[in-house]
C-alpha positions as CSV (number, residue, x, y, z in Angstrom):
1,M,10.5,-7.7,-6.7
2,Y,7.2,-6.3,-7.8
3,P,5.4,-5.9,-4.4
4,F,8.6,-4.5,-2.8
5,L,8.9,-1.6,-5.2
6,R,5.2,-0.6,-4.7
7,M,5.6,-1.0,-0.9
8,A,8.6,1.3,-0.9
9,K,6.8,3.8,-3.1
10,E,3.8,3.9,-0.7
11,L,6.0,4.2,2.4
12,I,8.1,7.0,0.9
13,K,5.1,8.8,-0.4
14,N,3.3,8.8,3.0
15,R,6.3,9.4,5.3
16,N,5.5,13.1,5.6
17,A,1.7,12.8,5.3
18,P,-0.3,14.1,8.2
19,K,-1.2,11.6,10.9
20,L,-4.6,10.0,11.0
21,P,-6.8,8.9,13.9
22,V,-7.4,5.2,14.1
23,D,-10.8,5.6,12.5
24,G,-9.5,8.0,9.8
25,V,-9.8,7.5,6.1
26,H,-6.7,7.0,3.9
27,V,-7.1,7.4,0.2
28,S,-4.5,5.9,-2.1
29,H,-4.4,5.8,-5.9
30,H,-2.7,3.0,-7.8
31,I,-2.1,2.3,-11.5
32,C,-2.5,-1.0,-13.3
33,W,0.6,-1.2,-15.4
34,P,0.9,-3.5,-18.5
35,W,3.0,-6.0,-16.6
36,D,0.2,-6.4,-14.1
37,L,-2.0,-8.0,-16.8
38,D,-2.2,-11.6,-17.7
39,V,-2.2,-13.1,-21.3
40,F,-5.9,-12.2,-21.7
41,A,-5.2,-8.5,-20.8
42,E,-7.0,-8.8,-17.5
43,L,-5.9,-8.1,-13.9
44,N,-6.0,-11.4,-12.1
45,N,-7.3,-11.9,-8.6
46,G,-3.9,-12.3,-7.0
47,R,-2.5,-9.2,-8.4
48,T,-5.7,-7.3,-7.5
49,L,-5.4,-8.3,-3.9
50,S,-1.7,-7.2,-3.9
51,L,-2.7,-3.8,-5.2
52,F,-5.4,-3.5,-2.5
53,D,-2.8,-4.5,0.2
54,S,-0.4,-1.8,-1.0
55,G,-2.9,0.7,0.0
56,R,-2.7,-0.6,3.6
57,Y,1.0,0.3,3.9
58,G,0.3,4.0,3.9
59,L,-2.7,3.6,6.3
60,A,-0.5,1.7,8.7
61,Q,2.2,4.3,8.6
62,R,-0.2,7.3,9.0
63,T,-2.1,5.8,11.9
64,G,1.0,4.9,13.8
65,L,0.6,1.1,13.5
66,N,4.2,0.7,12.2
67,D,5.7,2.6,15.1
68,T,3.6,0.5,17.6
69,L,4.6,-2.7,16.0
70,R,8.3,-1.7,16.1
71,K,8.0,-0.6,19.8
72,H,6.4,-3.9,20.9
73,K,8.2,-6.1,18.5
């Protein structure tokens, strides 16, 4: 459930954002919530990579990659 909520948040947040060229820069900000931490109060590698990947959703949407993937299946 965790990555789907963050993915939905990114897609909703960036749906009306201006389009970017393919070499454009997309900046996204993410928060490390308490449930992202392990028992030692550290963000583990798997969760870190999931947060990094959630920044790609907005980039793919703004550059038109999502539309191209849907078009060509």
